[in-house]
N, C-alpha and C positions, 0 to 999 in steps of 0.2 A: 291461319294467321302466322306470318313468318316471325321467327324468333329475332329479337333485337341483336344486331351484330356486335361482337366484342371489339374494343379498341385493338388495333393491330399495328405491328411494326412493318417495315418495308418488306420483310420476309413473310408477312401474314401470320406471324406467331402471336398467340394470345399474350396480351400485355396489360399493364395497369398504368393509368395516367394519374399524375398528381399535378394540380395547378396551385400556384402561390401568388399572392396579391402584390407584395412589396418587392420591387425589382432589386433594391439595394440589399435587403435581407436575403433575397434569393441568391444573389452573387456571393454573399458570405457563406450561405449553405453549400454552394458548389465548391468553394475553396479556390485558391489560386491555380489556374490552368486545370480546373475541374478535379483537383487532386482528391477531394472528399468523395466524389462519385467513383473515382478509380479505386479508392480504398474499399468502398462497399462492393464494387464489382469483383475485386480480388477475393474478398472474404466470403462472399455469398454465391459467386459464380453466375451472377445475373449480368444483363447488359442494360445500360441506362442511356437514353438519348435525350438531348435537350432541345426544346423548341420554344423560344420566347421565355416565359416563366413557367413552362410546363415540362414535366419529366415523364418519359415513357419508359417503364421498366418491363423488360422481357426476361423470360427464363422459367425455371422450375416454379410451379405455383406457390409452394410453401416458402421458398427463398424470396420469391417476388413479393409476397405479402410482408415478409420480414423486412425486406429492403424498404418498402413503403412505410412501414411503421417506424423504422430508424430515421428516415428522412423527415417524416412528419413531426416526430418528437424533437429532432435536432432543430428544425425550423422554429418550434416553440421555444427552445432554449435560446436561439439567436434573437428571437423577438424580445427576450428579457435582458438583452445586452451582454450576454455571455459570449466571449470570443472563442469560437470553436476551432480547434486545431485538428490536424489529421489524426493525432493520437487519440483525441476525444471521439472521433468517428470509430476508431478501432474499439475503444472501450464501450461505445454505444452498441455496436454490433454484438460484442461479447455479452453485455448485460441483457439485451433483449433476446439473444439466442437462448440464454439460460432461463429467463423469466419474461415471457411476452406481456405480462401484466405490469412490469416495472414502469416507473415514471421517471424519465430522465431529468425532468425539471426538479423533482424533489432531491435527486442525487447531485447533479451538476451545479445547482444553484444554492446549495448549502455551503456558503462561504465560511471557511474556518479562519482564514487569515490572509492578508495581502502582504506578500514578502517585500523585502527591501528592493527587489528588482521589479516591483509593481506587478508581480505575477500572483494571480488569485489561486489560493490553495483550497481545493474542494475534493470531496471523495470521488473516486472514479469507478466504483463498483458497489453492488448492494452490500457486500460484506464490509467495505470501508465505511459506508453510510451507517450501518449498524454499530460499527466499532466506535465512531465518534459520538454517536448517541449514547453508547454505554459509558464513554469517558465523561460525558456531560452529567450522567445520572447516577454513576456509581463511584464510590471512593477508591476501590481497588479493581483494576481491569487488567486481564491478561490477554495479550494479542499473540496468538500462536500460528505460525505458518511459514511458508517458504520465503527466502530472500526476495526482495523486490516487490513485496506486496504493500509497502508503505506503512508498515506497523510503527516503526520508530519515527519516521518523518511526520506522519499525521499526529502522533502523540506530542512531538516537539512543537508542531504548529499550534496545537491546542494549548500547550503550556505557555508558549510565547504570547498568544492572544490573551490568555487569562492574566499573565503577568502585566501586560500592557494596560489591562483594565483595573489593575491593583486588586484583583481578587485573591492573589497570593503574594506573600512577601518575597518569595524566592523560588527559583526553578533549579532543580538539581538533576544533573544527568550523570549516570554512572554505568560502569561496565566491569565485569570481572576480568582480571588479567590472568588468563589461564596459565601462562608459563611463569607466574610469580614464584620466586624461589631460585633454584639453581641456574636455570637458563637466563632469567632476568639479571642475575648477578654478573653475568659476563658482558652485559651491555655497558657502554661508557656513560658517565654522568651521574647526577644524583638521582634519588628515587623518582622525582617528578619527571625528569628527562627519560628515565627508563620506561615509565608507564605511558608516556605521552603518545607513542605510536598506537596503543590500544584505544586511546580516546579520540584520535584524529577524526574518525568518521562523524563523531558527535559535534566536534568543532566545525567541520565542513557543512553539516546540515544547519547548524546555528547561523553561520555566516551567510548561508543562502537565504535565510529568513530575516536577519537583522543586519544592517550595514555594519562594516567592520568596526568603525570608531564607536558606535553606540554599543555594540556587543562588548567591546573591550572595557568600556566604562562600567557596564553592568557586571562584568566579570570582576573588575577591580573593586567594586562596591560590595560584592558578594550577593547581588540580586540573582546572578546566574553562577552556578558552580558546576564544574565538570571534574569528576574525580573517580578514581578506581573504587570498586566496591569495598575493598578493605578499609577505606577511609570512613565508611559509614558506621563501623563498629563503635558501640558505646554512646552514640548520639541519639537524641530525640528530635525528630524533624517536625516542627510545628509550622503551620501556615505555609506549607511548601507543596509544590507540584513536583513530584519525584518520578523520574523515568529510569527503570533498570533495563538496559539493552543487553542483547546476547545472553539472556537469562538461562538458556540451555546449558551454559558453561559454569553455572553456579553449582556448588555442592549442596547437599541437604542442609548443612549447618549455615552456609552463607544465605540461602533463601530464607530460612527461618529468621536469621539475624536481620535481614533487610526488611521483611514484612513486619517485624515487631519494632522497627524504628519509627513507624508512622505515628505522628502526634496529632493534636487537635487542629482542625481546620486544614488538613492535608489530604492530598490525593496521590495515588501511586498507579503508574502504568508499567506493567512488566511485559517485555516483548522477547520473543525467541523463536527458534526453529528447532524442533526436537529431532530433526533428521540430520543436523549438523553439530553434533556434540563432540567437543575436542578434549573432554576430560580424560585423564589416564584410565586405562582399562580397569574395571572393577569399581569405579566411582559412580555413584548414582547421581543423575542429573537432578538438581533441585527443582527445575521447572517441571520435569515429568512427575516428580513426586508430589509437587504442589497440585498438579492436575488431579491426582488420585485423592489427595487429602482434602482439598478445599472446595471441590465442585459441590454445589448445592448450598453453600453458606450464603445466607441473605446479606446483600451488600457487596458481594464479590461476583464479578461477571467474567466469564471466559468467552473470548471471541476467536473463531477459527477462520483461517484463510487457506485457499488452495491456489494451484497454479493459475486458475482462471482470474485471480485477483492481481496478478503481476502487472505492475504499471511501468515497467522498463521497456526496452526495445521489444517489439512483438515476438522476436525469436526466443526471448528468454523463457516465455511460457512453454514453447515447444521443447526447449532444452530441458526444463524441469520435468516435463511429462516423459521425455525420452529416457532420462536418468531413472525416474521412478519405474518405468516399464522394464528397463534393463535390470534394475535391482530386484524386481519381483521375479523375473525369469531366472536370474542367477540363484536366488534363494530356493527356487523349485528344482533347478538342475544346473549346478555350477559347471562352468566351462572346463573341459578336460585340462588337467595340468595346473589349474588355478583354484583349487577348492577352498583355499583360505585367503583369497584376495580380499583386502579390506574394502568396506563400502566407500564410495567416493565421498569425500568430506572437504569442508572448507568453511571459511567464515562467511556468514551472511551479514549483509548490511541493511536488511529490510527493516 
């Protein structure tokens, strides 16, 4: 008895066929000019041919199976009305490469908020999904990881959504101004004008979610407050959704001060990147210390992110990985003539 022949490409290479029923949804799956298929081909090194509403995937058996899984699950997401973009295809490949049992519907269809620009804000990785679940279920959540992993943006989207539902009376966004003191004194203007540059990323994210006029009204009424961390001292924050950004640049005293401001009916999300600490030499990061002190306390959740969760341009993930690899090599064997070169540092806006 002859074995059943496998589906083949024109080059008689073993392949996998996928057929889809709905032509309109199939076109959405392909993307404009088949850009979604091209993204999968680039990422996984497979070749995908289109015939009617059938896809023929050729290449390495493991990557071929993964490509089929990505396409099948993305089609299921499209069926639910979710608009898939090329970036979503990249995220889907990344998610299923790391965990082939992951369910893209559970991740991509968990709508947090629809922004002022009618853009649906949803998690884009398993870690992001776990992070927003933690924010829903815990009163204090720490989001720690590289810039670009959506730590602050998702927390703000959750806060805005909760504020719109009247679940909290106000939303407070705060950041430490690392150079407060001598350097800040040289800047022109009053105190508010001096610290405004440090708060600008928070305003930018806010205006991406809420149209400018509405955001301004909420700021004027005090429903939304954007302030430097120093302004939190001596206050009790009741019925508030509070976000502390760039927490790696808090001192031990500042972190303790912030955490003890939390009042009844409030929630706090603390975000930061412990690899980008801008404190003066010898000062301990309040975020790193909080990790050591508070881990294991009931009601507090720590969520970690890695370069795999970066949701900016696809090259950002590679850049972070390259810097981490460079740093590890330098720590093992510093380059000749540069034994004391400082670690690459900069402000993260994740």
